[in-house]
ZAMITI-420779 format. One record per residue (C-alpha): residue in three letters; x, y, z; residue number from 0. Coordinates in steps of 0.25 Angstrom, whole numbers, plus 5000, padded with zeros to 4 digits. Last residue first. Layout:
BEGIN
("ALA",(X,Y,Z),NUM),
...
END
This chain:
BEGIN
("GLN",(4797,5018,5010),119),
("GLU",(4805,5005,5013),118),
("PHE",(4813,5006,5000),117),
("LYS",(4819,5018,5003),116),
("ALA",(4823,5015,5017),115),
("ARG",(4828,5002,5014),114),
("LEU",(4837,5007,5003),113),
("GLU",(4843,5018,5012),112),
("GLU",(4845,5008,5024),111),
("TYR",(4852,4998,5015),110),
("LEU",(4860,5009,5008),109),
("GLN",(4865,5014,5022),108),
("ARG",(4868,5000,5026),107),
("ASP",(4876,4996,5013),106),
("ARG",(4884,5009,5016),105),
("GLU",(4887,5006,5031),104),
("GLU",(4891,4991,5026),103),
("LYS",(4900,4997,5016),102),
("GLU",(4906,5006,5026),101),
("LYS",(4909,4994,5035),100),
("LEU",(4914,4986,5024),99),
("TYR",(4924,4997,5020),98),
("LYS",(4929,4999,5034),97),
("GLU",(4931,4983,5035),96),
("ARG",(4939,4983,5022),95),
("GLU",(4947,4995,5027),94),
("GLY",(4951,4988,5040),93),
("ASP",(4954,4975,5032),92),
("GLN",(4963,4983,5022),91),
("LYS",(4970,4989,5033),90),
("LYS",(4972,4976,5041),89),
("LYS",(4977,4969,5028),88),
("LEU",(4987,4980,5026),87),
("GLU",(4992,4980,5041),86),
("ASN",(4993,4964,5039),85),
("GLU",(5001,4966,5025),84),
("TYR",(5010,4976,5031),83),
("GLU",(5013,4967,5044),82),
("GLU",(5016,4956,5035),81),
("TRP",(5026,4964,5026),80),
("GLU",(5033,4969,5039),79),
("THR",(5033,4954,5043),78),
("GLU",(5039,4949,5030),77),
("ASP",(5051,4959,5032),76),
("ILE",(5054,4972,5023),75),
("VAL",(5067,4977,5021),74),
("GLY",(5076,4965,5027),73),
("LYS",(5081,4960,5014),72),
("ASP",(5076,4948,5014),71),
("HIS",(5062,4953,5017),70),
("LEU",(5063,4963,5005),69),
("ASP",(5066,4952,4996),68),
("LYS",(5054,4944,5001),67),
("LYS",(5044,4955,5000),66),
("LEU",(5049,4959,4986),65),
("PRO",(5037,4952,4980),64),
("HIS",(5028,4960,4989),63),
("LEU",(5034,4974,4986),62),
("ILE",(5028,4977,4973),61),
("LYS",(5015,4973,4978),60),
("LYS",(5016,4981,4990),59),
("ALA",(5020,4993,4982),58),
("GLU",(5007,4994,4975),57),
("HIS",(4998,4991,4988),56),
("PRO",(5006,5002,4995),55),
("TYR",(5004,5013,4984),54),
("LEU",(5017,5015,4975),53),
("ILE",(5023,5029,4975),52),
("ARG",(5023,5035,4961),51),
("THR",(5034,5041,4954),50),
("GLU",(5031,5048,4942),49),
("TYR",(5037,5047,4927),48),
("GLY",(5036,5054,4915),47),
("ASP",(5030,5048,4902),46),
("ASP",(5019,5060,4902),45),
("TRP",(5008,5052,4907),44),
("ASP",(5016,5046,4919),43),
("SER",(5026,5035,4920),42),
("GLN",(5026,5028,4933),41),
("GLN",(5039,5027,4943),40),
("CYS",(5036,5019,4956),39),
("VAL",(5037,5021,4970),38),
("MET",(5038,5012,4982),37),
("PHE",(5039,5015,4997),36),
("VAL",(5039,5005,5008),35),
("GLY",(5041,5006,5022),34),
("GLY",(5047,4995,5031),33),
("ASP",(5054,5004,5041),32),
("LYS",(5067,5003,5034),31),
("THR",(5061,5009,5021),30),
("ILE",(5058,5002,5009),29),
("ILE",(5059,5009,4995),28),
("THR",(5054,5004,4983),27),
("THR",(5056,5010,4969),26),
("GLN",(5047,5005,4958),25),
("GLU",(5045,4999,4944),24),
("CYS",(5059,4994,4945),23),
("PHE",(5069,4996,4932),22),
("GLN",(5080,5005,4939),21),
("ASN",(5080,4999,4952),20),
("ALA",(5072,5003,4965),19),
("TRP",(5071,4995,4977),18),
("VAL",(5075,5002,4990),17),
("TYR",(5076,4997,5004),16),
("ALA",(5079,5000,5018),15),
("ILE",(5076,5015,5016),14),
("GLU",(5076,5023,5030),13),
("LYS",(5064,5032,5031),12),
("GLY",(5064,5047,5034),11),
("ILE",(5056,5051,5022),10),
("LEU",(5051,5038,5015),9),
("GLY",(5036,5041,5019),8),
("GLU",(5038,5055,5011),7),
("GLN",(5038,5048,4999),6),
("ASN",(5024,5043,4999),5),
("GLU",(5017,5030,5002),4),
("ILE",(5026,5022,5012),3),
("PHE",(5022,5008,5012),2),
("TYR",(5023,5000,5025),1),
("MET",(5031,4988,5031),0),
END
């Protein structure tokens, strides 16, 4: 499972599932290879509407309650969901580790600057 973040990502894909009724807030398209594309209509300043593609974290919140239903229909199974969660966790861990290294380096530089300033 993965999230498609632009319309061009749908080109050439086979559609497995579409959820869009008259009163729903978003339209969900799921491709046969596990891609999820979700858009919503939002009102803008002049009472018009614009279509906005949902970010993966927004789409995930909406998709999560439908997980069992999608699994029953054979669209996205539990293993695909778990793989996505694991991949997301690895990515977050990598970003956290990178942030901590950068923070440590900034703290070390600040320490050296203050040490040099007060030792004079």
